[in-house]
C-alpha positions in Angstrom: 9.7 0.5 22.7 7.8 -1.2 19.8 6.2 -0.3 16.3 3.5 -3.1 14.9 3.9 -3.2 11.2 0.8 -5.7 9.6 1.2 -7.0 6.3 5.2 -7.3 6.8 5.8 -9.7 4.6 4.0 -7.7 1.9 5.1 -5.2 -1.0 5.0 -2.1 0.9 5.0 -3.7 4.5 8.7 -4.9 3.9 9.9 -1.5 2.5 8.1 0.0 5.8 9.9 -2.4 8.4 13.2 -1.8 6.5 12.9 1.6 6.7 11.6 1.5 10.3 14.7 -0.7 11.6 17.2 1.5 9.6 16.5 4.0 11.9 16.6 2.2 14.9 13.6 0.8 15.9 11.9 -2.5 17.4 9.6 -3.7 14.9 6.7 -6.3 15.4 5.6 -7.8 11.9 2.4 -9.2 11.6 1.1 -11.4 8.3 -0.8 -14.3 7.5 1.7 -15.2 4.4 -1.6 -16.1 2.3 -1.5 -17.3 -1.0 -3.5 -14.7 -3.0 0.4 -15.1 -5.0 3.4 -16.4 -4.5 4.4 -17.3 -0.7 7.9 -18.1 -1.5 8.4 -14.1 -2.7 7.0 -13.1 0.8 8.9 -15.5 2.7 11.9 -13.8 0.9 11.0 -10.3 1.7 10.5 -12.0 5.4 14.1 -13.4 5.4 15.7 -10.0 4.6 13.6 -8.7 8.1 14.5 -11.6 10.2 18.6 -11.3 9.2 18.4 -7.9 11.0 18.2 -7.1 15.1 15.5 -5.4 16.1 12.7 -7.4 13.9 10.5 -10.4 15.4 7.5 -11.8 12.9 4.3 -13.3 14.0 2.0 -15.3 11.9 -1.5 -14.3 11.9 -4.6 -13.2 10.2 -6.0 -9.9 11.0 -9.3 -10.5 10.5 -8.9 -13.3 13.1 -10.0 -11.5 16.0 -9.2 -14.1 18.9 -5.8 -14.4 17.1 -5.1 -10.6 17.2 -6.6 -10.7 21.0 -4.2 -13.0 22.0 -1.2 -10.9 20.8 -2.2 -8.2 23.7 1.0 -9.1 25.7 3.0 -8.4 22.9 1.6 -5.0 22.2 2.0 -3.6 25.9 5.0 -1.7 24.6 4.1 -0.7 21.6 3.8 3.2 20.7 2.8 3.0 17.0 1.1 0.8 14.3 1.5 0.7 10.5 -1.6 -1.5 9.5 -1.0 -2.4 6.1 -2.2 -6.3 5.8 -5.2 -6.2 3.4 -6.5 -7.9 0.2 -5.2 -5.9 -2.4 -5.9 -5.5 -6.2 -8.8 -3.9 -7.9 -9.5 -7.5 -10.4 -9.7 -10.1 -7.7 -12.4 -8.1 -6.4 -14.5 -8.7 -8.8 -14.0 -12.8 -8.4 -13.7 -13.2 -4.7 -15.4 -9.9 -2.5 -15.8 -12.0 0.5 -12.0 -11.8 0.9 -12.0 -8.0 0.6 -14.3 -7.2 3.5 -12.7 -10.1 5.7 -9.4 -9.0 5.3 -10.5 -4.5 4.6 -13.4 -4.3 7.2 -13.0 -7.0 10.0 -9.6 -6.7 9.6 -9.3 -2.9 10.0 -11.9 -3.3 13.2 -10.0 -6.0 14.5 -6.9 -3.7 14.8 -8.6 -0.6 15.8 -9.8 -2.5 18.5 -6.6 -4.0 19.4 -4.8 -0.2 19.3 -7.5 0.9 21.9 -6.2 -1.4 24.0 -2.4 -0.7 23.9 -1.5 1.5 26.6 1.3 3.2 25.3 -0.2 4.0 21.7 0.8 7.3 20.1 0.2 6.9 16.5 -2.6 4.2 14.5 -1.0 4.6 10.8 -3.0 2.5 8.0 -2.9 2.3 4.4 -6.1 3.1 2.2 -6.0 3.5 -1.9 -6.3 5.9 -4.6 -9.0 3.9 -5.8 -11.4 5.4 -3.5 -11.5 8.2 -5.7 -13.8 6.0 -7.9 -15.3 8.2 -10.6 -14.5 11.2 -9.8 -13.5 13.4 -12.5 -11.4 16.5 -11.5 -7.6 15.9 -11.1 -5.4 15.9 -9.4 -7.6 14.1 -6.7 -7.3 15.7 -3.4 -8.5 14.7 0.5 -11.1 17.1 0.2 -13.0 15.6 -2.9 -16.2 13.1 -1.6 -15.5 10.0 -2.7 -19.2 8.5 -2.6 -18.4 6.4 -6.1 -16.2 3.7 -5.8 -15.7 1.6 -8.8 -14.7 -1.6 -7.4 -15.3 -3.5 -4.0 -11.9 -3.0 -3.3 -12.1 0.7 -3.1 -15.5 0.0 -1.0 -13.8 -1.3 1.9 -11.1 0.9 2.0 -13.2 3.8 2.4 -15.2 1.5 4.7 -12.0 1.1 6.7 -11.8 4.8 6.8 -14.8 5.4 8.0 -14.4 3.1 10.6 -11.4 4.5 11.9 -12.8 8.0 11.8 -15.5 6.7 14.2 -13.1 5.0 16.5 -10.9 8.3 16.5 -14.1 10.1 18.0 -15.0 7.6 20.4 -11.7 6.7 21.8 -9.8 10.0 20.5 -6.4 7.8 19.7 -5.0 9.5 16.6 -5.1 7.7 13.4 -4.3 8.6 10.1 -4.8 7.0 6.8 -2.6 7.0 3.6 -4.2 6.8 0.1 -1.3 5.1 -1.8 -1.0 6.0 -5.5 0.2 3.3 -7.9 3.1 2.1 -6.4 6.2 0.0 -7.7 9.5 -1.3 -7.0 11.9 -3.8 -5.7 10.2 -6.9 -4.3 6.9 -5.9 -6.0 3.8 -7.8 -5.9 3.9 -10.2 -9.5 -0.1 -9.2 -10.1 0.8 -5.5 -10.4 2.0 -3.6 -13.6 5.4 -3.7 -13.6 6.1 -6.8 -12.7 3.5 -8.3 -15.0 5.1 -6.4 -18.3 8.6 -7.5 -17.3 7.5 -11.4 -16.5 5.3 -11.3 -20.2 8.6 -9.7 -22.0 10.9 -12.2 -20.7 8.5 -15.1 -21.3 7.8 -13.7 -24.9 4.1 -13.5 -24.3 1.8 -10.4 -24.8 1.0 -7.9 -22.3 -2.6 -6.9 -22.2 -3.3 -2.9 -22.6 -6.0 -1.8 -20.7 -8.1 1.3 -22.8 -6.4 0.8 -25.6 -3.0 2.1 -24.0 -5.0 5.7 -23.0 -4.0 5.4 -19.6 -2.5 7.6 -16.6 -1.2 7.0 -13.7 0.3 8.4 -10.5 3.2 6.0 -10.5 4.9 6.1 -7.0 8.6 4.3 -5.9 8.3 2.1 -2.9 10.7 4.2 -1.0 9.2 7.0 -1.5 5.7 5.4 -0.1 7.7 4.2 3.1 9.5 7.7 4.0 5.5 8.6 3.2 4.3 6.2 5.6 7.1 7.4 8.4 6.8 10.9 8.2 2.7 10.1 9.1 3.7 8.1 11.6 5.6 10.9 13.6 3.3 13.7 12.9 0.2 12.2 14.7 -3.2 13.2 13.7 -5.0 16.3 15.8 -8.7 16.7 16.4 -10.6 18.2 13.6 -13.7 20.0 14.5 -15.5 17.1 15.9 -12.8 16.3 18.0 -11.9 13.0 16.2 -8.0 13.5 15.7 -8.1 11.4 12.3 -6.5 12.6 9.1 -6.4 11.7 5.8 -3.3 11.6 2.8 -2.4 11.2 -0.7 0.8 9.5 -1.2 1.6 10.0 -4.7 4.4 10.8 -7.1 2.7 14.1 -7.9 4.0 13.1 -11.7 1.3 11.4 -14.3 2.7 9.7 -16.4 1.4 7.9 -19.4 0.8 4.2 -19.6 3.1 3.6 -23.1 5.9 5.6 -22.0 5.7 3.5 -18.5 6.0 0.4 -20.8 8.7 2.0 -23.1 10.8 2.0 -20.1 10.5 -1.4 -19.1 11.4 -2.5 -22.8 14.4 -0.2 -22.7 15.5 -1.8 -19.2 15.2 -5.4 -20.6 16.3 -4.8 -24.0 13.2 -6.1 -25.3 9.9 -5.3 -27.1 6.4 -6.1 -25.8 3.9 -7.8 -27.8 1.0 -5.7 -27.2 -2.5 -6.7 -27.4 -4.7 -3.6 -26.9 -8.2 -4.0 -24.9 -11.0 -1.9 -23.7 -11.1 -0.8 -20.2 -11.5 -3.1 -17.7 -14.6 -3.0 -15.3 -13.8 -1.9 -11.9 -11.1 0.1 -13.7 -10.3 4.0 -14.2 -8.4 6.0 -17.2 -6.6 8.5 -14.8 -5.2 8.9 -11.5 -3.5 12.3 -10.5 -2.3 12.6 -6.6 -2.6 16.1 -4.7 -0.1 15.3 -2.3 0.4 19.4 -1.1 -1.2 18.8 2.2 1.1 16.0 2.8 3.9 18.2 1.7 2.4 21.1 4.3 1.8 18.7 7.2 3.8 15.8 6.5 7.0 17.2 5.2 6.1 14.4 2.1 8.5 14.6 -0.7 8.6 12.1 -3.6 12.0 11.9 -5.2 11.8 9.1 -7.8 10.9 9.6 -11.3 9.8 6.5 -13.3 12.7 7.0 -15.3 15.1 6.1 -12.3 12.3 3.7 -10.3 11.6 1.5 -13.4 15.1 0.4 -14.4 15.8 0.0 -10.4 12.5 -2.4 -10.2 14.2 -4.4 -13.3 17.6 -4.7 -11.7 15.9 -6.0 -8.9 13.4 -8.3 -11.1 16.5 -9.5 -13.0 18.4 -10.9 -9.9 15.6 -12.3 -8.0 14.9 -14.4 -10.9 18.2 -15.2 -11.9 18.4 -13.6 -15.4 21.3 -12.8 -16.4 
């Protein structure tokens, strides 16, 4: 039996694929290796997976439905899908909204269509985001909250992906679960995310941009905790709701909200250098605080994050130094 992981060359996808291989699964990885950020980093992640038994890679764009339909023979033995391929990043969605509609909406539909053609499929798990909570003021964010006020195009496309998934579950009765990730960081992370951006700037002696004058709080979540949560979700297929749709949504966060300035301080300590900080206003599309309510994830999935930023950030910095050859 085979598990499909889309976005397998991505940050979270590569960790999920590795975790599946660790427990003896056969993994079919799919990724288009686009140049939104360093292709070399994506290829390095893939190289680590390709060296392991049980992994096979197909280069394909999930928004290219012809390419996905051509993989139907490869999907004949698939029992699970972990659909993580997406156009990520809140800020870039302000510059190129079409990329988000293509990857996050068209790509979601293409994979849902593929899923309903898979004869042995048991569960379809897909990535959503904490950004769907948008302008919500109540903390912590709960999956029971309404999410009708997205603050970015990225968030809007992810909310659309959740709605499309629900409709497919209602119509075709295969189980699907959406996972709202909260500010993921860790080894092999994306260069456009905070930990990597800060480390790069500090090592180069460049100032770092600190938004909302530093008055930001995030539920920073270590990538290995996220991967464990994804596998737990995959192992617990969604059950039918009151409308008969086997669809569920869960938060995967760290359940510890941290001040941005503390986050920066741990990076400074780990690098042994102080950052030059440029305080800026809150950026368009951003929100000042995110906090995850993970009680449903604990109850239904057995999800329990284990890594505080005091542990996770030094591990990220150790990887960062090794990857860039910094003594």
